[in-house]
C-alpha positions as CSV (number, residue, x, y, z in Angstrom):
1,M,-9.5,42.3,16.3
2,M,-9.2,41.9,12.6
3,F,-5.5,42.8,12.6
4,E,-4.8,40.2,15.3
5,R,-6.5,37.6,13.2
6,L,-4.3,38.6,10.2
7,Q,-1.2,38.5,12.4
8,K,-2.1,34.9,13.4
9,C,-2.5,33.9,9.7
10,I,0.9,35.4,8.9
11,K,2.6,33.7,11.9
12,D,1.0,30.3,11.0
13,V,2.4,30.5,7.5
14,I,5.8,31.7,8.5
15,E,6.1,29.1,11.3
16,G,8.5,29.9,14.1
17,Y,8.4,33.7,13.6
18,S,8.5,35.1,17.1
19,D,8.8,38.9,16.4
20,E,5.8,41.1,16.5
21,I,4.1,41.6,13.1
22,K,3.7,45.3,12.5
23,M,1.5,47.1,10.0
24,S,4.6,48.6,8.3
25,D,6.1,45.1,7.7
26,R,6.8,44.3,4.1
27,F,6.2,40.7,3.1
28,Q,9.4,39.9,1.3
29,E,11.9,42.3,2.9
30,D,10.8,42.2,6.5
31,L,9.0,38.9,6.9
32,D,11.1,36.9,4.4
33,M,8.0,35.4,2.6
34,D,8.6,33.8,-0.7
35,S,6.0,33.2,-3.4
36,V,4.9,29.8,-1.9
37,K,4.3,31.4,1.5
38,L,2.4,34.2,-0.1
39,V,0.0,31.8,-1.8
40,M,-0.3,29.9,1.5
41,L,-1.1,33.2,3.2
42,Q,-3.9,34.0,0.6
43,I,-5.4,30.6,1.3
44,A,-5.2,31.1,5.1
45,I,-6.9,34.5,4.8
46,E,-9.6,33.2,2.6
47,D,-10.3,30.5,5.2
48,E,-10.1,32.8,8.2
49,F,-12.1,35.7,6.9
50,Q,-14.4,33.9,4.4
51,I,-13.4,36.3,1.6
52,M,-12.0,35.6,-1.8
53,F,-9.2,37.1,-3.6
54,E,-10.2,38.0,-7.2
55,P,-7.7,36.9,-9.8
56,L,-5.0,39.5,-9.5
57,K,-3.7,41.0,-12.7
58,D,-0.5,42.0,-10.9
59,N,1.8,40.3,-8.5
60,F,0.4,40.0,-4.9
61,I,3.5,41.7,-3.6
62,E,3.0,44.7,-5.9
63,I,-0.6,45.1,-4.7
64,F,-0.1,44.4,-1.0
65,S,3.3,45.8,-0.3
66,T,2.8,45.9,3.5
67,V,0.7,44.2,6.1
68,E,-1.2,47.4,6.4
69,T,-2.3,47.4,2.7
70,L,-3.5,43.8,3.1
71,N,-5.3,44.5,6.3
72,K,-7.2,47.4,4.6
73,F,-8.2,45.1,1.8
74,I,-9.5,42.5,4.3
75,E,-11.5,45.1,6.2
76,E,-13.0,46.4,2.9
77,R,-14.0,42.9,1.8
78,C,-15.5,42.0,5.2
79,N,-17.5,45.3,5.2
80,E,-18.8,44.6,1.7
81,R,-20.0,41.2,2.8
82,Q,-22.0,42.7,5.6
83,L,-23.9,45.1,3.4
């Protein structure tokens, strides 16, 4: 369920993307997301999952290289919130 919600966030930001979003997809290389779209994705995720990204010391793309790494982060944050 969480992955499906993440897929929707990604598709909403990309607009017009009709291919299936896979866990192995890379944001820049496979999904062709630029820095503006990545910021829009962060905002969409914060709204959808009610989590916050802490100020990242490194580039978003270096920390979350694939959809899978971002999905794991979201799951961890949501689980922390339930404790």
